[in-house]
C-alpha positions in Angstrom: -119.6 27.9 69.2 -121.9 28.1 66.2 -121.6 31.7 65.2 -124.0 33.3 62.7 -122.4 36.4 61.1 -124.9 38.9 59.5 -123.7 41.3 56.9 -125.3 43.0 53.9 -122.6 41.9 51.4 -121.0 38.5 50.7 -117.7 38.9 49.0 -114.9 41.5 49.2 -116.0 45.1 48.9 -114.4 47.3 51.6 -112.9 47.2 55.0 -116.1 45.8 56.6 -116.1 42.7 54.4 -112.3 42.3 54.9 -112.9 42.2 58.6 -115.8 39.8 58.3 -113.8 37.4 56.2 -110.6 37.6 58.3 -112.6 37.2 61.6 -114.5 34.2 60.3 -111.4 32.5 59.1 -109.6 33.1 62.4 -112.5 31.8 64.5 -112.9 28.8 62.3 -109.2 28.1 62.8 -109.9 27.9 66.5 -112.6 25.3 66.0 -115.7 27.5 65.8 -118.4 27.0 63.1 -119.1 30.2 61.3 -122.1 30.9 59.0 -123.0 34.0 57.1 -126.5 35.5 56.4 -126.3 38.1 53.6 -128.3 40.3 51.3 -126.2 40.5 48.1 -123.1 39.1 46.6 -120.3 41.4 45.5 -118.9 39.0 43.0 -115.3 39.7 44.1 -113.2 36.7 45.0 -116.3 34.8 46.3 -114.5 31.5 46.9 -111.8 33.1 48.9 -114.3 35.2 50.9 -116.4 32.2 51.7 -113.6 30.0 52.9 -114.1 30.9 56.6 -117.8 29.9 56.5 -119.6 26.6 56.8 -122.4 28.0 54.8 -123.5 31.4 53.3 -127.3 31.8 53.1 -129.8 34.6 52.3 -130.5 37.0 55.2 -134.2 37.3 54.5 -136.3 35.8 55.8 -134.0 36.1 58.8 -136.0 33.8 61.1 -135.5 31.0 58.5 -131.7 31.6 58.5 -131.6 31.4 62.3 -133.7 28.3 62.3 -131.4 26.7 59.7 -128.2 27.5 61.5 -129.2 27.1 65.1 -126.5 29.5 66.3 -125.2 29.9 69.9 -124.5 33.5 69.2 -125.3 36.0 66.4 -122.6 38.5 65.3 -124.1 41.3 63.3 -122.1 43.7 61.2 -123.5 46.1 58.5 -127.3 45.5 58.6 -130.5 47.5 59.2 -132.4 46.0 62.1 -135.6 47.7 60.9 -135.3 45.8 57.6 -135.3 42.6 59.6 -138.4 43.5 61.5 -136.7 45.0 64.6 -134.7 43.4 67.4 -137.5 41.0 68.6 -137.9 39.6 65.1 -134.2 39.6 64.3 -133.1 38.0 67.6 -134.9 34.9 68.9 -135.2 34.7 72.6 -132.2 33.4 74.4 -129.7 33.9 71.7 -126.9 36.3 72.6 -126.6 38.9 69.9 -123.6 41.2 69.4 -123.2 43.9 66.7 -120.0 45.5 65.4 -120.7 49.1 64.4 -118.3 49.7 61.6 -119.5 53.1 60.4 -121.8 56.1 61.2 -124.9 54.7 59.5 -126.6 53.9 62.9 -126.4 57.5 64.2 -126.3 59.6 61.1 -129.1 59.9 58.6 -126.7 60.9 55.9 -124.3 58.1 56.9 -121.2 60.2 56.5 -121.2 62.4 59.7 -120.2 65.5 57.8 -122.2 68.4 56.3 -123.1 68.1 52.7 -122.6 71.8 51.9 -119.2 72.4 53.4 -117.7 69.0 54.2 -117.1 69.8 57.8 -117.6 67.1 60.4 -120.9 67.0 62.3 -120.5 66.7 66.1 -124.1 66.9 67.3 -126.5 64.2 68.5 -128.9 62.7 65.9 -132.4 64.1 66.2 -134.9 66.4 64.6 -132.3 69.2 64.0 -130.9 66.9 61.3 -133.8 68.2 59.2 -132.3 71.7 59.5 -128.9 70.4 58.4 -130.6 68.8 55.3 -129.5 65.3 56.5 -132.9 64.0 55.3 -131.5 64.2 51.7 -129.6 61.1 50.7 -128.2 59.6 47.5 -130.4 57.4 45.3 -129.6 55.3 42.2 -131.2 56.3 38.9 -131.9 59.7 37.3 -133.4 61.3 40.4 -130.1 60.9 42.4 -131.8 62.1 45.6 -133.7 60.1 48.2 -135.6 61.2 51.3 -134.3 59.8 54.5 -136.6 59.4 57.5 -135.1 60.9 60.7 -137.9 59.1 62.6 -136.8 55.7 61.2 -133.2 56.5 62.2 -134.3 57.2 65.8 -136.3 53.9 65.8 -133.3 52.0 64.4 -131.2 53.3 67.3 -133.9 52.2 69.8 -133.9 48.7 68.3 -130.1 48.5 68.5 -130.1 49.4 72.2 -131.9 46.1 72.8 -129.0 44.0 71.6 -126.7 42.2 74.1 -123.7 44.3 73.3 -122.4 46.8 70.7 -118.7 46.8 69.7 -117.0 49.7 68.0 -113.6 50.2 66.6 -112.4 53.3 68.3 -112.8 55.7 71.3 -114.4 58.2 68.9 -117.1 55.8 67.8 -117.8 54.8 71.4 -118.2 58.5 72.3 -120.6 58.9 69.4 -122.9 56.1 70.5 -122.9 57.2 74.1 -123.8 60.8 72.9 -126.7 59.2 71.1 -128.2 57.5 74.2 -126.5 54.2 74.3 -125.5 53.0 77.8 -121.8 53.1 78.6 -121.8 49.5 79.7 -123.5 48.4 76.5 -120.7 49.6 74.2 -117.2 48.2 74.2 -114.2 48.9 71.9 -112.6 46.2 69.7 -110.3 47.6 67.0 -110.7 45.5 63.8 -107.2 44.2 63.5 -105.7 43.3 60.1 -105.0 39.6 59.6 -101.5 39.7 58.2 -98.4 37.6 58.9 -95.4 39.3 60.6 -92.9 40.3 58.0 -89.5 42.0 57.8 -89.7 45.7 56.9 -88.8 46.3 53.3 -86.3 49.2 52.9 -87.8 52.6 52.4 -87.5 53.3 48.6 -85.3 56.2 47.5 -88.1 57.4 45.1 -90.7 59.8 46.6 -93.6 57.5 46.2 -96.8 58.4 48.0 -99.6 55.9 48.2 -103.4 56.1 48.8 -105.4 52.9 49.2 -109.2 53.0 49.6 -112.5 53.8 48.1 -112.8 56.8 45.7 -115.7 58.5 47.3 -116.1 62.1 48.6 -115.8 61.1 52.3 -112.3 59.6 51.7 -110.9 63.0 50.8 -108.8 62.1 47.8 -109.7 65.5 46.4 -108.2 67.1 49.4 -105.0 65.1 48.8 -104.9 66.3 45.2 -105.4 69.9 46.4 -102.4 69.5 48.6 -100.1 68.4 45.8 -99.4 71.9 44.3 -98.0 73.0 47.7 -95.4 70.2 47.8 -91.8 71.4 47.5 -90.5 67.9 46.8 -90.7 65.8 43.7 -93.3 63.1 44.1 -95.2 60.2 42.5 -98.7 59.5 43.8 -100.4 56.1 43.2 -104.1 55.9 44.0 -105.4 52.4 44.5 -109.2 51.8 44.6 -112.4 52.5 42.8 -115.6 54.4 43.5 -118.1 56.9 42.1 -115.6 59.9 42.5 -113.0 58.5 40.2 -114.0 60.4 37.1 -114.1 63.6 39.0 -110.7 63.0 40.5 -109.2 62.1 37.1 -110.6 65.4 35.8 -108.9 67.3 38.6 -105.6 65.7 37.7 -106.0 66.7 34.1 -107.1 70.3 34.9 -104.1 70.8 37.2 -101.6 69.2 34.9 -100.4 66.5 37.2 -99.7 64.3 34.3 -97.8 61.1 35.0 -97.1 62.1 38.6 -100.5 60.8 39.6 -101.5 57.3 38.6 -104.9 55.5 39.1 -104.3 51.8 39.6 -107.9 50.8 40.0 -109.1 48.0 42.3 -106.4 45.7 43.5 -107.2 42.4 45.3 -106.0 42.2 48.9 -103.2 39.7 48.0 -101.7 42.2 45.5 -101.6 45.2 47.9 -98.2 44.2 49.4 -96.4 45.3 46.3 -97.8 48.8 46.5 -97.1 49.2 50.2 -93.5 48.0 49.8 -93.0 50.4 46.9 -94.2 53.4 48.8 -92.3 55.8 51.0 -95.4 57.2 52.7 -99.1 56.1 52.9 -101.6 58.9 53.2 -105.1 58.9 54.7 -106.7 62.2 53.7 -110.2 61.4 55.0 -112.9 64.1 55.1 -115.3 62.0 57.1 -114.4 61.0 60.7 -113.0 57.6 60.1 -114.5 55.0 62.5 -111.0 53.5 62.6 -109.0 53.5 59.4 -107.9 49.9 58.6 -105.7 51.1 55.8 -103.4 52.7 58.4 -102.8 49.4 60.1 -102.0 47.7 56.8 -99.4 50.4 56.0 -97.9 50.0 59.5 -97.7 46.3 59.0 -95.3 47.0 56.1 -93.3 49.5 58.1 -94.6 52.6 56.3 -95.3 55.8 58.1 -98.8 57.3 57.7 -99.7 61.0 57.1 -103.4 61.5 58.0 -106.0 64.1 58.9 -106.7 64.0 62.6 -110.3 62.8 62.4 -112.4 60.1 64.0 -110.6 57.0 65.2 -107.3 57.7 63.4 -105.5 58.9 66.6 -106.2 55.5 68.2 -103.4 54.0 66.0 -101.5 57.0 64.6 -99.4 58.7 67.3 -98.1 62.0 66.0 -94.3 61.9 65.6 -94.1 58.3 66.5 -95.9 56.2 63.9 -96.6 59.0 61.4 -97.9 62.6 61.3 -101.3 63.9 62.2 -102.6 67.0 60.3 -105.5 69.3 61.2 -108.6 68.2 59.4 -109.0 69.4 55.8 -105.8 71.6 56.1 -104.3 70.9 52.7 -101.3 73.2 53.2 -100.5 71.4 56.5 -100.9 68.1 54.6 -98.3 69.1 52.0 -95.9 70.3 54.8 -96.2 67.0 56.6 -95.6 65.0 53.4 -92.6 67.3 52.7 -91.1 66.6 56.1 -90.9 62.9 55.4 -90.1 63.1 51.7 -87.0 65.2 52.5 -85.9 63.2 55.5 -85.5 59.5 54.6 -83.9 58.7 57.9 -86.9 60.0 59.9 -89.3 58.3 57.4 -87.6 55.0 58.1 -87.6 55.5 61.8 -91.3 56.3 61.9 -91.9 53.2 59.7 -90.0 50.9 62.1 -91.9 52.4 65.1 -95.2 51.9 63.2 -94.5 48.3 62.5 -93.5 47.7 66.2 -96.7 49.4 67.4 -98.8 47.1 65.2 -97.1 44.0 66.6 -97.5 45.2 70.2 -101.0 46.6 70.2 -102.8 45.3 67.2 -102.1 41.6 67.3 -104.7 39.4 65.4 -104.5 36.6 67.9 -105.2 39.0 70.8 -108.1 40.4 68.9 -109.6 36.9 68.5 -109.1 36.3 72.2 -111.1 39.4 73.1 -113.8 38.7 70.5 -114.3 35.1 71.8 -114.9 36.6 75.3 -117.5 39.0 73.9 -119.2 36.3 71.9 -119.4 33.9 74.8 -120.4 36.6 77.3 -117.5 35.7 79.6 
C-alpha cells in the first residue's frame, strides 16, 4: 500500500512522533510505501525520523500533497481537520482515511481534560457547559499568554471527524471518551501504540534506590505531584527526571525551596537511543500524571526493561499496569499514597524484581510490535 501519514510535526518531539516514526519504519519493512505530510519540523534527529518515509512534504495545501503521493490510504495522527478545510476537502472521494486519536484535543477545548483551577479530571461531554468551566481560555505564545478557544469550532471539528472511515484510540478510556461525545461505537476501535523495541534480557534491579521519571515537563504530567510526594518517603532515594518542557524552571524552584539537593537530578532531553541507560539504572519508574493519560507509552518502555511502574490510576494507564502484577496503581493525585507505594518497592527488592519480571513478560505477551503491525495493516486495508 501507498500510505500517507499526516501529522503536525516532522521529527522527534513526544510520544506521538515516536509512534509515527516507529510505525512507518515497521510498515516500510513489510513492503509498504510510507509518506508524511507535516506542518513543522522539530529539528530533532530529522534524518533518523525520516528513515521510514519515502518522502516528507508540507501538509498545506493538503490537496496538493494527496495529488503528489496518490495514496491508497490516509493515516492521520495529530492534525486539525478544520485547518485542512474539513473532511471533504481533506479526504478526496474514494480514499480510505483513518485517524489515530493520540490525545484529548479532539474532545476537550483545553486539550488537557482536567480543570484549570483545581487540576481534577473532567469527566463530562464537551459542549456549551465548557464555557462555565472556563475551557474557552487556552494558552498562547507571547506576552498575552491567554487565547480564546471557540467551543463551536471544537464541536464542528468533532462533526468532521465523525465522517472519517475509522478512528483508532490507544485505550478503553479513550474509546469511552469518544463514544460519550457522540462517536458511533462501530466507528472507534482500540489499537495500543506499542513501543518498537527489541526483546532484551532483564538487567538486574540495582541496589540503589533510584527512581526515574521520563516525559515532558508540563503541568499535565504531574511531576510537581511527584515532588510533593518525596517528603513522605521513609526510604533514601535518588530521583532522576528526564525530559524538558515549560514547567522545568518551576520544578527546579520547588526542589530548591524544599531542599532536595542532589537527591533530585534534571537530566534534560535524552534521545531515544540513550534512554536504555536510564531505565537499566532505575529501580522504579514513576508515572505521576495529572491528566488522564490516553495510554502512557513510557510505561511500556519501562516494562520492556523489566522495571515496575508506580502510577496514578488515570486514563488508559490501567490498560497496561495491573496493580500488584506489573506495578502499583495509586489513587489520582494522592501524593501520600504515591509515597507509600514507592516505599513498598524501595524497601522490598525481591518484590520489585518480581514485578519487573512480570512487567516484561506482559509486554512480550500483549504488546508485541509485530502483532500491532498486523492489526494496523487490517485497519488500513479495511479487511
